[in-house]
C-alpha positions, 0 to 999 in steps of 0.5 A: 391661527387654529389648524383644522382638525385632521390636518396634520394625521397624514403628514405622521402617517406618511412619516410612518410608512417611509420609516417601515419602508426604509427598514424592509430595504435595509433588511432586504439588502442584508439578505442580498449580502448574506445570500451573495456571500453564501452563494458567492458565483451562479451554477455557470460560474462554478461549471467554468470553475470546475472545467479550468480545475480539471483541465488544469489537472489535465483531464479534459473530458469535461466542457462547461457547456454541460451542467457538472450534475448532468455530465458526471454521475452523483458520486462523482459530483452533487448539486443542491436541487434548489440552487443549483450549486455543487455540494460536493466533489469526489475526484478521486482516482481520476488520473488527476495531475499538476497543481490545484488552480486557485478557481477551487475556492469558487465553490463557496456551497461545497461541503465534501472535496476528495482529491485521494488516491487510496482506492487505485482499484477505482481508477487512476491515481491522482498525482496533485502536487502542492502547495495547496492554493490559498483560495482553498480557504474560502470554502467556508462550508466544508466539512470534509477535505481528503487530500490523501495519497498525493504529493503536497510537499510542503508545510501543513497548509495554512489555508486549511486553518480557515476551513472552521466547518471541517469534521473530516480532514485527512492529509496523510501519505503526501510528503507534507513537511515542518511542524503542525501548527499550534493553530489547528485548535481553530478547527473545532468541530474536527472529529477525525484527523489523519495526517499519517505517513508524512515528514513532520518534524518539531514540537507537537502541539499541546494546543491539539488537546483543545479538539474535544470532538476529535474522534480520529487521530493519527499522525504515525511515521512522522519525525516529530522527535517529542514527548506525547502531550499529556493534554491529549488526555482532554480528547474525552471523545477519541476512539483511535489514537495512532501515534506509531513510528514518530521517534517520540520519547518520554513517558506513556501520558498519565492522561490517557487513563481519562480517555474513556471511550478510547478503543484503539491505542497505538504507540508502538515503535517509538522511543517511549520509556518509563513504565505502564502509568496506574491511570491506564486502568480507566482505559475500560473501552480499550480493545486494541492495545499496541505499545510494542517496540520500545524501552518500557520498563518495569514490572507489568501491572495486574490490570491491564490484560484484564481490561473489560474489553480488551481483545489485542494486546502487545507489549512486545520488545520492550524492557520489561522485567519481573515475574510475568503478571499473575493474571497471565498464570494460571497457578494463581488459579484466577480462572475468571481471568483465564477465561477471559485471557482465553478470548485475547491475543496476548504478546508479552515476547522478547522482554526480560520477564523472569522466574518460572516459566508458566507451566500452562498458558493459553496458546494465543499468549507469547512469552516465547524469548524472554529470560525464565530461569527453568528455560534455557534457550532465548529467541533467534527472533528477538533483536536486541542489545542485551542478552538476558545474562547481561541485562541485570548488570546494565540496572542502575542503583534504582532498578531503570533498565538502561535508555535507548541508543543516543538518549540519557536518564533525565529521571531516575525515579520513574526511569525516564529517558530524554535524547541527547540534545534535549537539556531539562531544567533545575530540580531534574535528575539528570546526567551533566549535559557538558559531560554528555558533550564531551564524550559525545566530541571524543566518540565524533572524533573517532567516528571521523577517522573511522569514515575516512577510511570508509570514505576511500574504500572502493565503492563496490564493497560500501554496504548500502544496507547498514545490517550487521553480520548475523549467523542464522546457522548452517542449511543446504543450499538446493542443487542448481542454485547459485548461493551469490556473495553481496559484494559480488551482487554490488559489483554486478549493479555498479553498487546498487545503482539507480541506473541499474534499477529496472523496475520495482514491485511488491517485492522490492527493487529490481536491478539489472546485474552483469557479472564479470563473464558477461551473464545478465541477471535480474536481482530482486532485493527484497525491502524492509516491509515485505522481509520475511523471516529466515527460515521463511526465504530459505524455504522460499528459495527451495520452493522456487529451486524445485520449479523449472519449466520453458515458461517460468522464469528461472531462478539463478541464485540467491543471497542472504548475506547479513540477514538480507533477502536477495533473489537473483533470476534469469534476466528477460531482455524484452521486458514484460507483456504489459510495456509491449501491449501499452507501447512503451516498448516504441515500434514494436507491433505483436502481430496475431501469431504472436499473441497466441503463442504468448497465450500459449506460453503462459497456459503452460506455466500456470498449468505446470504450476497448478498440476506438476509442481511439487508442491503445486503452487497459486501464482496469486498475481497474474498480470501483463506485468508479471508476464516477461519476454526474452529475446525471441519474445518467449513468454515466461511467468515471473513475480513467485515472490509473492506465490506460495505452495498450497497450504491445502492441497486437498481444497486447492484453497489458500486464504492469503490475500494477495493479487492486483485490481482488474485481475483479483478473482471476483469470488475472493471478495465473497469467500476471501479464499484464493484458488487455482481458478483464481489464476484462472481468471487472472488469466482470462483478462491478460488474455482479453488484453492480448486480443483487444490491446486494452487495460484490464481497467480503464478510466479513460474508456467512458462507455465501460471501465471494466475491460471483461464487461467492455468485451461482452456486449460487443462480442456478442453483437459484432463478433471478434472484429468490434474487440479486436486491437486496431493496430492488427488492422485486418491482419489476423486470423478471425477463427482463432482470435474468436476462439481466443475470446471465448476461452478468455471469457471461459476463464473469467466467468464470475463463478469458479464453478464456470470457469475451465482449468488450464489444462482445458485452455491447452487442449483448446489453444494448443492444437491451433498454435500446433497446427499453424503452417508457414502459410499462416506466418506469411499473413504477418510477414509485412508488419514483422518486416517493419521492425527495426533491426534484423537482429529483432526477434520477430525478424528472425522469426519471420526468416524462418518462416519463409524459408519454409521452416515450421520448427518454431510454429509446432508447440506441443502441449508440455511434456508433463500433460497427463495422459488421462486428460483428453487432448481434444475435448472440453468440458465446457461449450464453447457455442455459448459465448459465440456472437449471434 
């Protein structure tokens, strides 16, 4: 039977529509899967995850009830406007502590995660510990990850190797251990890799040369004990490479000549040997080239100082020999080269250059401490094993300089050395390893015998510093200062026991010492990083010996045995003002009168430094932790280890940067100059801390982190009651505290022109203290009575007040106050700061 015309067409159309529908559904499902995979969580899920992350890290101020991009400032949390998902988390310097929880892997759209703590001026340091959770590797969109200055305390985290979109990775200063994995080459998009100041060891991966997008690579201060891979010459975009202090050995890589964009190359303080490769003439963009403190030898190629963009060249403390490069000697008449060198800083010191000493050489080219024939004296600052008259006898037949300690020469053609425990294959001309092992074994036996003798010496005579006896020549020790021996100080500190350690500052560690006669002292031992030259240290001792004032911590003596730098100060029984105010010293309230007394004492000490010390001194780091308190709670300014005499007494300007965030003169950031007004600014901040009991920078004070800016509006609208320390209750003299606040704000004015001097501070606060009566002191007696022991200095003060003695209340202006300065007038109007 024939099918009617047109009957079959609807069936075909229906079938086609079904196919199209199925195709559209499939596309929709794929898109949903992709979107779901990218988003991974809703904004509400991310808010809950962020709350969990922060609470785990002991930050309890955030609740998921508030959207994170509403609660936090944009520089802390950034969200995508369309999806509401978090794209940036900047949690740096928020005082986070603990282990990063797995919920950190929730933020699938996250592009930036910053957990660093390098800038403590922005808040409290983070103290996040490792290992990092595996879920961190789920952040597939992450481009910037900064974990610097935390404590990862583990090997390189494997989860990071899954973050293949990373552009910037920073895990420096983290106590990271183990070997850098060869799989690091998975991170193909990396442009910045910072892994410095860790504890990584083992072979440095050649695969790092696959990361051709790298622009900055810094791995300084690790313990790789390996050769620098030639593969790094493939990093054609590299502009900065920092390999300093990594125990690297072997040659300077010839392939580095291919690094056409390299600007800053730091390879100093390693055990590199051999000569400067001729290929390095290709470093045409180099601006800063530092290869000092290695064992490089041979002559310096003439092209090196003439690299077209070079501004800093440091090849000091190596074993370079031969004549000075002709491009550095004016007698060669290379005038164009000479003009170029005048724009560089070039350090060739402490090598073995010989021949005639250059008659004329630019002041910015340092050639001291070499072996010139017409120079009779070597530099005392060059610390090296061989003198000029010894080095020539140590060269081998091929003209190679001797290897560093614990290395042997494996290539006599290129003068290359390797550690004793490293073996090379056949074809390399080297010492027989077996012979070396035999020699070492013999020495080990001798060392064991020496160690046995040393082991049973009394502990007080052991030397923890491992420094040699060095004779720096005689000098006149200033009167009134005791020169202590290292043995005396070791005995006083129980051989530098940790139980005697009472602090650590910029100068180094501080120990509590007790001499045989019972005298207690504070002993400040300079760290390696803060050690000065010997002459500078002696000058420091002379300067400190001249500073005598009731409100300055007194220098008792010093020790410079074996090149050490140790200062001995009087011991301050009650610690520092910071601990007293913040409650570290439990059970000790500070009444208003004592706060005024401390304020005046510190002002007297600073005024002495600024106007009467010879030479005048700018302290540079006034803060509560540098204000110490003796047994009677008398305040004394401390930490002159970072103080310096004024370099320019006429202008009262110093250019040496120093200070602590929260106390540093804001004008320093504009002009890079510190003056006596900088100390005044810091004093003003300390005075506000005395009044309010709060810290200069406090990120828990959410309404305003900065103390000055927190005080100003409250003092203006609510008076002193709105800012005074709640620990005082109602027990304080409002007029005195009001005047102290006005002085503090006048000291901490932004412009130094608007600040008063320390002498003006004394003119205002001195009479307040001097005119106080026993009646004033009685108002604080209830607080004083609560102190725990009858020998407490505040209790003694109370008893004297109770008996009617006012001797301790009379604090006259310092004896050194100039008679030309009026005692009752000031050069500014306090009324402008008063609350209305």
